[in-house]
N, C-alpha and C positions, 0 to 999 in steps of 0.2 A: 503493500500499499503506500503511496506517495506521502511524504511528510505533510503536515498540516501546520499552517502560518495563521496566528490570530493576532490581529493589531486593532486595538479598539481605539486607539488615539485618533481624534478628529482634527487635523490641522485647520479646518477653516472655522472651528469653534472661537468665538471672542474671548471666552474665559478660560480656553484650553482644557476644560473640564468635560469629559465624555461619558463617565460612568459613575454611578453612586451606589451606596448600599454594601452589601458583602457578596463575596465571591462564593458561588455554589460548588460543592463537591462533585456535582453532575459533569464538571469539566473533565474528570478522571475518565469518562467514556471516550476521550480523545487520546487514544493510547499511543498514537503516533505524531503527537504535537511536539514540534521542534522549535517554534517560534512564538513567543508570548510576550505582547507589549501591552501593559495596563497603565502606562505612565499618564500622568496629567489627569488622574481620576480624582474622586473623592470617596474613598472607603470609610470616612467618618471615624477616623482613629481606631479602627478595628485593627487586629493583629494580622501580619502576614499568615496565611493559612499554611499549617504544617504540610497538607496533601500536596503542595506544589512541588515538593521535593520527591514526588512519585513519578513526575513526568521525566522518566530517564533517558527519553529521545531527545529532550530538550537541549538546543544549543544557544538559544538567545533568550534571556529573560530581562525584561526592563520593567521595574516597578517604582520607577523615580516619581517623585512629586505627586503621589497617589493618596496622601493623608492617611498613611498606615501609621500604627503606633506599637509599643511593646517591642519585645524580643526579636529579633531576626531568628527564624527557626533553624536549629542546625541540620534539620532534615535536607536543607538546600545541599548539603555535602554529599548527597546521594546522586546529584546530577553530574555524572562523570564526564558527560559529552558536552557540558556548557562550555560556551566560549566567551560569552558575553555577559556579564551580570552588573546591571545597573540599578543601585539601590537608593539614590540620593534622597533626602528629605528636604521639605521647604525650609525648615529651620531646626534648631535644636531643641526647641520648646515642643516639638512633636514627639520626642522622646522615642524615636527608634534607636534601639541599642543593641551591642553585641556583646554576651557575657562571656564568650571565649571563641578564639577564631580556628579552633582545631578542626572544625568542620571543613575548613577551606582545603585542607589536606586530601580531600576526595575530588577536588576540581581539578584533575590533572591537565584538562584540555584548555584551562581558562586563559584568555588573551587579554580580556579588559576586566577590570575590577574597579568599580565605582561606588564608594561609600562616603560621599561627600555629605557632612552633617549627620551621619550616624554616629552616635557616641560609642567610642571604643573605651571608655573610661574603666570599664570592668574587664578589659582584656589587655591591660597595659603590660603584663609580663610575657605574653607570647606572640603579640602581634607582628612583629617583624620576622620571627623564627618561623611562624605559619606563612607568611608571605614569601619567605625566602625558598619555599619549596614549590613555588609555581613556575616551573622551568619555561612554559610557553609564554608566559605573560609578556605583553608589549605595552600595557598601560595600566598604572596604578593612580587612583585618584583618592587620597584620604585627606582632603583639606577639611578643617573645622570638625575633627572627630574626637576632640579633647584628649589628644595623646599628650603625655608628659614626660616620656622617657624614649631616648634613642641613643644607641651606643655610638661612641665616637670612631670605633673600629669594627669591621666585620670581616673576620678572617677569610670567609668563603661567600662570595656572591653568586647565587645559582641563577638568578634571572637575568642571564648574559644576553637576552634578545630584548629587554626592557627599552622602550623608546620615550615613554612619558612617565614621570614621578611627580606627583603633585601633593606635597605634605604642608601647604601653606596653611597659615591661621591656627595652628595648634599652640601648645604651651611647653614647649621644650625648655626654654631658657637655659641652654646648655651649650658647650662648643660646637661649632660647626662640624658635622660628622664628614671626615676627610674621605671615607670610603665612597660616598656618593660621587665624587669627582675622579673615580676610577672606572666608572662604567662607560666605556667607549661607545656604546649603541646608544646612548641617550640623545634624544633631539629636543627634549623640553623637560626643564628641571625647575619647579616652582617651590621656593623655599621662603616666601615672604610671611611676614607677621608671625615670627616664631621665637624672638629673642635669642637667636643664635649670636655667639660671641667668638672672639678669635679673628684669624685673617684668613683670606682666600687662599687656598693652597697653590704653591708654585705648580704643581702638577695637574692644575685646571685645564692645562693644554691636553689632557687625556681625552677630553670631551669634543674630540674633532668631528663629530656629527652634530653637535649642540646647535639648535637654530634659536632657542628661547631660554634665557638665563635669568630668573628673576630672584634676586636677594634683597629686595626692598624691605624696610621696616624690621630690621634686626639691630644688632649691637656690634656688628663686625668693624674692626679697627685696623690701623696700619695702612699701608699702601698696596693696591692691587698689584700682583706680580706682573713681571714684564711677559711672561708667557701667556697672559690674557689675550695677547695680540696673535696667538697661533691658534685661533679657532676660525678655520676658513668658512665654516657654514653659518657663523653666528649673524642673526637678523635682528634680535632684540636683546639689550643689555640693561637691566635694571638694578641700580645700586643705591636708590635714594633712601634717605631717613637711615643712615647708619653713623658710625663714629669714623668713617674713613678719612685719613689725611695725607699730608704731603701733596705730591703731584700726580695726576693721572699719567700712566706711562705713555710715551709716544707711540709704542707699539699699537696703541688703540686704532692709529691710522692705517694698520695693515688689515682691518676687518673690512674687506671690500664688499661683503654683502649686507653690512650693518644698516638696518632700516631705523631703528629707534634706540636712543641712548639716553638714559636718565641717571646722571650721578648727583642729583640735587639733594640739598639738606644734609650735608657733610661738612666736614672740616678742611676742605681742600685749601691749597694756598699755591702760589707760585704762577707760571705762565703757561697757557696753552698756546702753541704756535701753529703755524701752518702744517707741520709735520704730523700733529695730532689728527689732522683732517685729510691727510695726503690722498688716502683712496677711498674715502667715505662718500663716494659719488651717488650711492643710493640712499644715503640717510636723509630721511624726511622730518625727523623729530630729534631735536637735542635740547634738554630741560636742564637749566642750570641755576635753579632758584636758591637763594639763601647759601651761596658759596662765596669764597674769597679769593678770586685769582683774576688775572687778566687774560683776555683773549687777544692774541698778537697776530696779525695777518702779515708775514713778512713780504708778501708781493706788492702790498701797497704801503705799508708803514702804518697802516691803521691800527689805533690801540683803543680798545674798548674795556672800560672797567665795569665789572658786574659784581 
């Protein structure tokens, strides 16, 4: 029998809500269901049904922004064919939470995991160990998950195919985890609003596929390493609202694909010359608010104080 797809999302609905009420167990009659999208619905703060873990053919499950509450059922760990799991909540007040992430160990085919605004505050001791078993994963989105602990070192990183890691808006308040800058497959790394301290490591150049690096709103200090100019694919670099100081390395001018650069609200000093912008022909946005430097254009002799 061919696979069955169920997509109840109505893209034309003005309020993006297509279903209300509770989910009937009669869905279990669809034994070959492999695609289920219940996103942008209103299930009136009811729990995610345990029986969803019985759809063993399921490859795609999207329950995002559907007004669920309570525990994410560990029964989802039975979905060994699942490749896409999207569970974001509208906000943390909706109280979708995970008590233990060990059920993720059963999702051996998972490529995308999105738990944005799902509370992991009861899974603090094993969240990273569990995720580190997902060998096929390409996207982890764990922003605003009330995480408080992340190791600064990770001896073995198993998710070697990962392309996107989003850990923004958690409560780490710890040194910047250096192991994240050794994952060469990364295309996007979102670490803003975390209270990370320390310096950007010189081996940031290992991120040679990186396109979007966001370190905004942390407590990073020191001068960015010269090696930051060795990121040939970088398009977005956000460094604002840290404690960075000194001068921005001239190697920034080597980032030929850079589109947006925001180093604002730091403690910079010194001069930015034409060399800093030498190859930034694609740059459309450069924000420099509340910094203390001079922009000096050698070609014209024009000097602008900011």
